[in-house]
C-alpha positions as CSV (number, residue, x, y, z in Angstrom):
1,M,-3.1,-16.5,-0.3
2,I,-4.2,-14.2,-2.9
3,G,-1.9,-13.5,-6.1
4,V,0.4,-10.4,-6.1
5,P,1.0,-8.6,-9.6
6,A,4.5,-8.7,-10.8
7,G,6.7,-6.7,-9.8
8,S,5.6,-6.4,-6.3
9,T,8.1,-7.8,-3.1
10,R,7.0,-9.5,-0.1
11,R,10.4,-10.9,1.0
12,G,11.1,-8.5,4.5
13,K,12.8,-9.7,8.6
14,G,10.2,-11.4,9.2
15,A,8.5,-12.3,6.4
16,S,8.4,-16.0,4.8
17,P,4.9,-16.0,2.4
18,V,3.7,-19.8,2.3
19,S,3.8,-19.2,-1.6
20,E,7.1,-19.3,-1.6
21,D,7.7,-22.6,0.4
22,P,8.9,-25.1,-2.0
23,D,6.6,-28.0,-0.7
24,R,3.4,-26.0,1.0
25,A,1.8,-29.5,2.3
26,A,5.1,-30.1,4.3
27,W,4.9,-26.6,5.4
28,L,1.0,-27.2,6.8
29,R,1.9,-30.2,8.6
30,K,4.8,-28.4,9.5
31,T,2.9,-25.6,11.2
32,R,-0.1,-27.1,12.3
33,S,2.2,-29.9,14.0
34,Y,3.5,-27.3,16.1
35,L,0.9,-25.0,16.8
36,S,-1.8,-28.1,18.5
37,K,1.7,-28.9,20.5
38,A,1.8,-25.1,21.7
39,D,-1.8,-24.8,22.5
40,P,-4.4,-27.7,23.4
41,V,-7.7,-25.1,22.2
42,L,-6.0,-25.1,18.7
43,A,-5.2,-28.6,18.6
44,G,-9.0,-29.0,18.8
45,L,-9.7,-26.4,16.2
46,I,-7.4,-28.1,13.6
47,D,-7.9,-31.4,14.2
48,Q,-11.7,-30.6,13.4
49,R,-10.6,-29.2,10.4
50,P,-8.0,-31.8,8.3
51,E,-9.1,-30.3,5.4
52,F,-8.7,-26.6,6.4
53,D,-7.2,-24.5,3.7
54,P,-5.6,-21.1,5.4
55,Q,-5.8,-19.8,1.4
56,A,-9.4,-20.2,0.8
57,W,-10.7,-17.2,1.8
58,R,-8.3,-15.0,0.2
59,A,-8.8,-16.3,-3.3
60,R,-11.5,-15.4,-3.2
61,L,-10.5,-11.3,-2.4
62,P,-9.6,-9.5,-6.0
63,P,-5.6,-9.5,-6.7
64,M,-4.4,-6.6,-4.8
65,D,-0.6,-5.5,-4.0
66,L,-0.2,-3.2,-0.8
67,Y,-1.9,-0.3,-1.7
68,G,-4.7,-2.8,-2.9
69,A,-4.7,-4.7,0.4
70,L,-4.6,-1.1,2.4
71,L,-7.5,-0.3,0.1
72,F,-9.2,-3.0,1.2
73,Q,-9.4,-2.8,4.6
74,V,-9.7,0.9,5.0
75,T,-12.7,0.7,3.2
76,G,-14.2,-2.5,5.6
77,Q,-13.3,0.1,8.9
78,Q,-16.5,-0.1,11.0
79,L,-18.8,-2.2,8.3
80,S,-20.2,-5.6,7.7
81,V,-18.7,-7.8,5.3
82,A,-21.6,-7.6,3.2
83,S,-21.7,-3.6,3.2
84,T,-17.7,-4.0,2.5
85,R,-17.4,-6.5,-0.5
86,S,-20.9,-4.5,-2.5
87,I,-18.4,-1.3,-2.3
88,L,-15.2,-2.6,-3.0
89,G,-16.9,-4.2,-6.1
90,R,-18.4,-0.8,-7.5
91,I,-14.9,0.8,-6.5
92,Q,-13.6,-2.0,-9.1
93,D,-16.6,-0.7,-11.3
94,L,-15.0,2.0,-11.7
95,F,-12.0,0.7,-12.6
96,G,-12.4,-1.4,-14.9
97,G,-12.9,-4.6,-12.7
98,R,-10.2,-4.2,-10.9
99,L,-8.7,-2.1,-7.8
100,P,-6.5,1.3,-8.7
101,R,-3.5,2.0,-8.7
102,P,-2.2,5.2,-6.5
103,A,-2.8,7.0,-9.7
104,E,-5.3,5.9,-11.3
105,L,-7.3,6.9,-7.8
106,L,-6.1,10.3,-8.0
107,A,-6.9,10.9,-10.9
108,L,-10.5,10.2,-10.6
109,D,-12.9,12.5,-9.3
110,P,-13.6,12.4,-5.4
111,A,-17.0,12.3,-6.1
112,K,-17.4,9.0,-7.9
113,L,-15.6,7.3,-5.0
114,R,-18.1,9.2,-2.5
115,E,-20.7,7.3,-4.9
116,A,-19.4,4.0,-4.7
117,G,-20.2,4.5,-0.9
118,L,-17.2,5.5,0.7
119,S,-17.2,8.2,3.0
120,W,-15.3,11.1,2.8
121,R,-13.0,10.8,5.7
122,K,-11.8,7.0,4.0
123,I,-11.2,9.0,0.3
124,G,-9.2,11.4,2.6
125,T,-7.0,8.8,3.8
126,L,-7.0,6.9,0.7
127,R,-5.9,9.9,-1.4
128,D,-3.5,11.0,1.3
129,L,-1.7,7.3,1.1
130,A,-1.9,7.5,-2.8
131,E,-0.5,10.9,-3.0
132,R,2.9,9.9,-0.7
133,L,3.7,7.3,-3.2
134,T,3.5,8.9,-6.0
135,D,5.5,11.4,-5.1
136,G,8.0,9.6,-3.6
137,R,7.3,10.0,0.1
138,L,6.6,6.3,-0.1
139,D,7.6,3.3,-1.9
140,Q,5.6,0.5,-2.4
141,E,8.3,-2.0,-3.0
142,Q,10.1,-0.8,-0.4
143,L,7.7,-0.7,2.0
144,S,6.5,-4.2,1.5
145,S,10.4,-5.3,2.0
146,L,10.2,-3.8,5.6
147,P,9.5,-6.3,8.9
148,D,6.3,-5.9,10.2
149,D,7.0,-3.4,13.3
150,E,8.9,-0.8,10.3
151,L,6.1,-0.9,7.8
152,M,3.6,-0.2,10.7
153,A,5.3,2.5,12.0
154,A,6.0,4.4,8.3
155,L,1.9,3.9,7.7
156,T,0.4,4.7,10.3
157,V,2.0,8.5,10.5
158,I,-0.7,8.6,7.5
159,P,-4.3,9.8,9.6
160,G,-6.7,7.2,9.3
161,I,-4.4,4.1,8.8
162,G,-4.6,2.4,12.2
163,P,-2.5,-1.4,13.3
164,W,-5.8,-2.9,12.3
165,T,-5.8,-1.7,9.0
166,V,-2.0,-2.3,8.5
167,Q,-1.7,-6.1,10.3
168,G,-5.0,-6.3,7.5
169,A,-2.4,-5.9,4.9
170,L,0.3,-8.0,6.4
171,L,-2.0,-11.2,6.3
172,V,-3.9,-10.4,3.2
173,A,-1.3,-8.6,0.2
174,L,2.4,-9.5,2.1
175,E,1.4,-13.1,3.5
176,R,3.5,-12.5,6.4
177,E,3.5,-15.7,8.9
178,D,3.0,-14.2,12.3
179,V,0.9,-11.4,12.2
180,V,-2.4,-11.2,14.5
181,L,-5.0,-8.4,14.9
182,P,-6.0,-8.2,18.4
183,G,-8.2,-5.3,17.4
184,D,-10.4,-7.0,15.3
185,L,-14.1,-7.9,16.9
186,A,-14.3,-10.8,15.2
187,L,-11.6,-12.9,16.3
188,R,-12.2,-11.8,20.0
189,K,-15.5,-13.4,19.8
190,A,-13.8,-16.4,17.8
191,I,-11.1,-16.8,20.7
192,Q,-14.4,-16.2,23.3
193,A,-16.0,-19.0,22.2
194,A,-13.2,-21.1,21.2
195,Y,-11.8,-20.8,25.1
196,G,-14.6,-21.1,26.9
197,L,-14.2,-17.4,28.1
198,D,-17.2,-15.2,30.4
199,H,-16.4,-12.4,28.7
200,L,-15.4,-10.7,25.3
201,P,-11.1,-10.7,26.0
202,S,-9.4,-7.4,25.7
203,Q,-6.8,-6.9,23.3
204,Q,-4.0,-7.2,25.8
205,E,-5.7,-10.6,26.3
206,V,-6.0,-11.6,22.3
207,L,-1.7,-10.4,22.5
208,A,-1.2,-13.0,25.8
209,I,-3.1,-16.1,24.4
210,A,-1.6,-15.3,20.5
211,E,1.9,-15.7,22.5
212,K,2.1,-19.5,22.6
213,W,1.3,-19.3,18.8
214,R,4.8,-17.6,17.7
215,P,6.4,-17.5,14.7
216,Y,2.8,-18.8,13.1
217,R,-0.1,-17.0,14.5
218,S,-1.1,-16.2,10.9
219,L,-2.1,-19.5,10.6
220,A,-3.4,-19.8,14.2
221,T,-5.4,-16.4,13.3
222,S,-7.0,-18.1,10.2
223,Y,-7.9,-21.6,12.0
224,L,-9.8,-19.0,14.9
225,F,-11.7,-17.2,11.9
226,S,-12.6,-20.6,10.1
227,A,-14.2,-21.2,13.6
228,V,-17.0,-18.0,13.0
229,F,-17.2,-17.6,9.8
230,E,-17.3,-21.5,8.2
231,P,-20.5,-22.3,9.8
232,A,-22.1,-18.4,8.5
233,E,-21.5,-19.5,5.6
234,R,-22.9,-22.5,5.7
235,A,-26.1,-20.9,6.9
236,E,-26.2,-18.3,4.3
237,R,-25.9,-21.0,1.7
238,A,-28.6,-23.0,3.2
239,P,-32.3,-23.1,1.2
240,A,-34.8,-19.9,2.3
241,K,-37.5,-20.9,4.3
242,P,-40.4,-20.3,3.2
243,P,-42.4,-17.0,4.0
244,A,-44.9,-16.7,7.2
245,A,-47.6,-16.6,5.4
246,A,-47.4,-20.2,3.5
247,R,-46.6,-22.1,6.8
248,P,-49.0,-22.9,9.3
249,K,-50.8,-20.5,11.4
250,A,-49.4,-22.0,14.9
251,A,-45.7,-21.9,12.9
252,A,-46.1,-18.4,11.7
253,A,-47.5,-17.3,15.8
254,K,-44.3,-18.6,16.8
255,A,-41.9,-17.1,14.2
256,A,-44.0,-13.7,15.1
257,A,-43.2,-14.2,18.6
258,A,-39.7,-15.4,18.5
259,A,-39.5,-12.4,16.3
260,E,-39.6,-10.1,19.5
261,T,-36.8,-11.2,21.1
262,P,-33.3,-9.4,21.9
263,A,-31.7,-11.6,19.9
264,A,-34.0,-11.9,16.8
265,K,-33.5,-7.9,16.6
266,A,-29.7,-8.3,16.7
267,P,-28.5,-6.8,13.0
268,A,-27.7,-8.8,10.5
269,A,-24.1,-9.4,9.9
270,E,-23.1,-9.2,13.5
271,T,-19.9,-10.6,12.6
272,P,-17.0,-8.6,10.2
273,A,-15.6,-11.5,7.9
274,P,-11.2,-11.3,8.2
275,G,-9.9,-8.3,9.0
276,R,-13.6,-6.5,9.0
277,S,-14.2,-5.6,12.6
278,R,-16.4,-3.1,14.9
279,A,-14.0,-1.1,16.5
280,P,-14.6,2.6,18.0
281,R,-14.3,5.0,15.3
282,K,-10.6,5.9,15.3
283,A,-7.3,5.4,13.2
284,R,-7.5,1.9,12.7
């Protein structure tokens, strides 16, 4: 999992970060065994990925504390992974290659954040949160030590911050072990595929399926995300095909015909990255 800046606090009731386990390999063996016994579908995913590292995708993110993780989540609301990464990179450029602290974000001209790609609504949410963290209404270290449900209650009173946003921060910055994101479209699609469902599961169905994963829902969620994103990332790294003009005429005609199918017209970034979902426009 990603590193957390010195001084930030992760501990709290219901929180036991993997990085603090004295023997991480032993912890992973224990939790994998538990999940395999609890859920045959997860057992198959775990067997297929003996070298899977649940920290790998987090290691590709910039170091972030709780505010940074919430900024990351708010930025990614209703956006594809590619758009989120682009905007986050431009925000980092405004602050010397890193994510801003609350006071730094408040000191910046909001128009600069708009130029970086954030909507005015998201800018308002991030400034509201930053103001609460700088004027004493909220304390980042105290928040980080709260149990999951209390942290959720403290943050979702802020317009523009809903359960999905907080759940992502619990996973990314605080490394809580028992977190699931029932409203995440990518996770719902992964569950539909893994469990062979004939429909996209509702949030309640996701929670019902995930009940058997307790108290290690975070690791189970990471395995399901990996089942979606590892194939997608391999496809992104595959060599590009030659342009249609360079192919034989028959192949070019076939490609042109395929382009007329509904599947070929689907958006390229249909599936968001872990923590990235397309959901109705409301506080997440």
